[in-house]
C-alpha positions in Angstrom: 173.0 -42.0 -102.9 173.7 -44.9 -101.3 177.2 -46.5 -100.9 178.3 -49.2 -103.3 180.5 -52.5 -101.7 184.3 -51.9 -102.3 183.8 -55.7 -104.1 182.0 -54.0 -106.7 183.5 -50.6 -106.7 187.5 -51.4 -107.2 186.8 -54.1 -110.0 184.2 -51.6 -111.7 187.4 -48.7 -111.1 189.5 -51.3 -112.1 187.7 -52.0 -115.5 187.3 -48.3 -116.0 190.8 -47.8 -116.1 192.2 -50.6 -118.2 189.2 -49.8 -120.6 190.8 -46.0 -121.0 194.3 -47.1 -120.6 193.5 -49.3 -123.6 193.2 -45.9 -125.9 196.0 -44.1 -125.3 198.3 -47.8 -125.5 196.2 -48.5 -128.4 195.8 -51.9 -127.0 192.8 -52.9 -129.2 192.7 -57.1 -128.4 192.2 -55.8 -124.5 189.6 -53.0 -125.2 188.0 -56.2 -126.2 188.2 -57.9 -123.3 186.1 -54.7 -121.4 183.4 -55.4 -123.5 180.4 -57.2 -123.6 179.8 -58.8 -127.2 177.2 -56.3 -127.7 177.8 -52.8 -127.0 175.2 -50.4 -126.5 177.2 -46.9 -127.6 175.4 -43.6 -127.3 178.2 -39.9 -128.9 175.6 -38.4 -129.9 176.4 -35.5 -127.6 180.1 -34.7 -129.3 178.1 -34.8 -132.5 180.0 -38.1 -133.6 177.5 -40.9 -134.5 173.9 -41.9 -133.3 173.1 -43.7 -130.7 173.4 -48.0 -131.4 173.8 -51.0 -130.3 176.5 -53.1 -132.1 179.8 -56.0 -131.6 182.0 -54.7 -129.3 184.9 -55.9 -132.0 183.1 -52.6 -134.2 182.9 -50.7 -131.6 187.0 -51.1 -130.9 187.5 -50.9 -135.4 185.7 -47.6 -134.7 188.0 -46.2 -131.7 190.6 -47.8 -133.6 190.1 -46.1 -137.1 189.7 -42.7 -135.2 192.3 -41.9 -132.9 194.9 -41.9 -135.8 198.6 -41.2 -134.8 197.8 -39.0 -132.0 199.0 -39.3 -128.3 196.2 -39.4 -125.7 195.9 -39.4 -122.2 192.4 -40.4 -120.8 191.5 -39.7 -117.3 188.5 -39.8 -115.1 187.6 -39.0 -111.6 184.8 -39.1 -108.8 183.9 -42.3 -110.3 180.0 -43.5 -108.8 179.8 -47.1 -108.9 175.4 -48.0 -107.9 174.7 -51.4 -108.0 171.5 -52.4 -110.2 168.9 -55.1 -110.3 169.8 -58.8 -109.4 173.5 -57.6 -108.3 174.9 -58.7 -111.5 174.6 -55.2 -113.0 175.6 -52.0 -112.6 175.8 -48.2 -113.8 179.0 -46.3 -113.0 179.4 -42.7 -113.9 182.6 -39.9 -114.1 184.0 -37.4 -115.6 186.7 -36.8 -118.1 189.5 -35.2 -119.2 190.6 -36.4 -122.5 194.1 -35.3 -123.7 195.4 -35.7 -127.5 198.4 -34.5 -129.5 199.4 -34.7 -132.7 203.7 -35.4 -132.0 204.2 -37.0 -135.8 204.2 -34.6 -138.1 204.9 -31.1 -138.4 202.1 -28.6 -138.0 202.0 -25.5 -139.7 203.0 -22.5 -137.1 199.4 -21.3 -136.6 198.0 -25.0 -136.1 197.1 -25.7 -132.7 198.7 -29.6 -132.3 195.9 -30.5 -129.6 192.7 -31.1 -129.1 191.4 -32.1 -125.5 187.9 -32.7 -124.5 186.4 -32.8 -121.4 182.9 -34.1 -120.0 180.7 -36.5 -118.4 180.4 -40.7 -118.9 177.9 -43.8 -118.0 178.3 -46.7 -118.3 175.7 -49.6 -118.2 178.1 -52.8 -116.5 177.2 -56.1 -116.0 178.7 -58.7 -114.1 179.7 -62.6 -116.6 181.6 -64.9 -114.8 182.6 -63.5 -111.6 184.2 -60.2 -114.6 182.7 -56.7 -114.5 182.1 -56.1 -118.8 181.2 -52.4 -120.3 177.8 -53.1 -122.0 176.8 -49.7 -122.4 178.8 -46.2 -122.7 177.3 -42.9 -122.7 179.2 -39.5 -123.3 177.7 -36.4 -122.6 180.5 -34.2 -124.5 180.8 -30.7 -122.2 183.8 -28.6 -124.0 186.1 -29.8 -126.1 188.9 -27.4 -127.9 192.4 -27.3 -129.9 192.7 -28.3 -133.7 189.4 -30.6 -133.9 190.8 -31.6 -137.7 193.6 -33.5 -136.0 190.9 -36.3 -134.4 188.8 -38.1 -136.7 186.3 -38.6 -134.5 184.9 -35.4 -133.9 182.7 -33.8 -136.1 185.4 -31.3 -138.2 187.8 -34.3 -138.3 185.2 -36.3 -140.0 184.9 -33.7 -143.2 188.9 -33.2 -143.5 189.0 -36.8 -143.8 186.6 -37.0 -146.2 184.2 -39.1 -144.2 181.3 -37.1 -144.3 
């Protein structure tokens, strides 16, 4: 695998840092700025939604509705970036760890107050007017653990909140 130019790697790493921080801070306008107007999304491996293409704003709206009141921390590692085609496209792959905690309310003694996940992402990126944007997101879930009913984005969470 070829090493990508630092002039590509650094801005792509920055884009992904900003994107994941938007989840943690619930900064939905900033998340929209990280995305192309149309985004291809594939979260099928986690049992959530089938692959589709949607407006970037619809992607953000779905994430906003799925995170509920959970305190969360998104982390990623092992970032690899490969430039594609004419140089204005790239593929970025990384591992992720998402920590989610319910800290806003008391839970029953037998309930866990967390729901964590790990796996990998593949991002399709496009450079527009010198700025990298996310054009596609594919999540490959490896493992989740904890109380899945806390997270509206999980299949169990959708059932417990009457969304299935």
